[in-house]
Every structure is written in structure tokens, then in C-alpha cells.
C-alpha positions, 0 to 999 in steps of 0.5 A: 500499500505505501510502496505503491503511493511512494512510487506514485508520488515519485512519478507525479513529482514534477506535476506536483511541484508545477501545481504547488500541492506539495503540502497536500501530498506531504500530508496524504503521504503522512496519513498513509504511512501512519496507517501503514505504521499502525498495521505493522505494529499490530501485526508484529505484536501479534507475531511477538505473542505467538513466538513467545508462546511457541517458545514457551511451549517448546521449552516446557516440552523439552523439560518434560521430555527430559524429565521422562527420560531421566525416569527411563534411564534411572529405572532401566526401562526396556526399549520395546523396539530393540529390547535393549534398555534406554540409554542417554545416546537414545534420549539425545537422538530423539531429543535432537530429531524433535528439535529439528522437526520443531525448528523445521515447523517454524519455516511456516512463518514466511507464509503467515502473512499470506494466510492472515 
């Protein structure tokens, strides 16, 4: 919105100067840029809240996973897929897979503006 209006102003600069409507166009530009500023601030606030909640969720999930992992290792619970006891390597591998998948899901952020 603002980019198109700025381009229009730059293209019609000679016409504006010749009819002495500089102040009118400056006021019009100020109004449009103010509206654009409000929209962008609102969107930034929404995205900041979304990322804050998302990161709190990730941190809480990691704390829960590590808590369950310590129980599995301390109580020597058997892994049903390998018939061996859980060890630290298994837990780290699972946690790294979860971290990679969560950050891959954050790649959606570039498309959120199109969805909104």
C-alpha cells in the first residue's frame, strides 16, 4: 500500500511541484504512512506473542521430555523396539529429532502473512 503510493508520488513529482500542491501530498503521504505504521505494529505484536507462546511451549516440552527420559534411564526401562534398556544416546537422538522437526515447522512463518 505505502510502496505503491510512494512510487506514485515520485512519478508525479513534476506535476505536484508545478501546481504547488507539495503540502497536500506531504499530508496525504503522512496519513498513509501512519496507517501503514499502525498495521505493521499490530502485526508485529501478534507475531511476538505467537513466538513467545511457541517458545514457552517448546521449552516446557523439552523439560517434560528430559524429565521422562531421566525416569526411563534411572528405572532401566526396556525399549520395546530394540529390547535393550534406554540409554542417554537414545534420549539425545530422540530429542535432537524433535528439535529439528520443531524448527522446521517454524519455516511456516514466511507464509503466515499470506494466510492472515
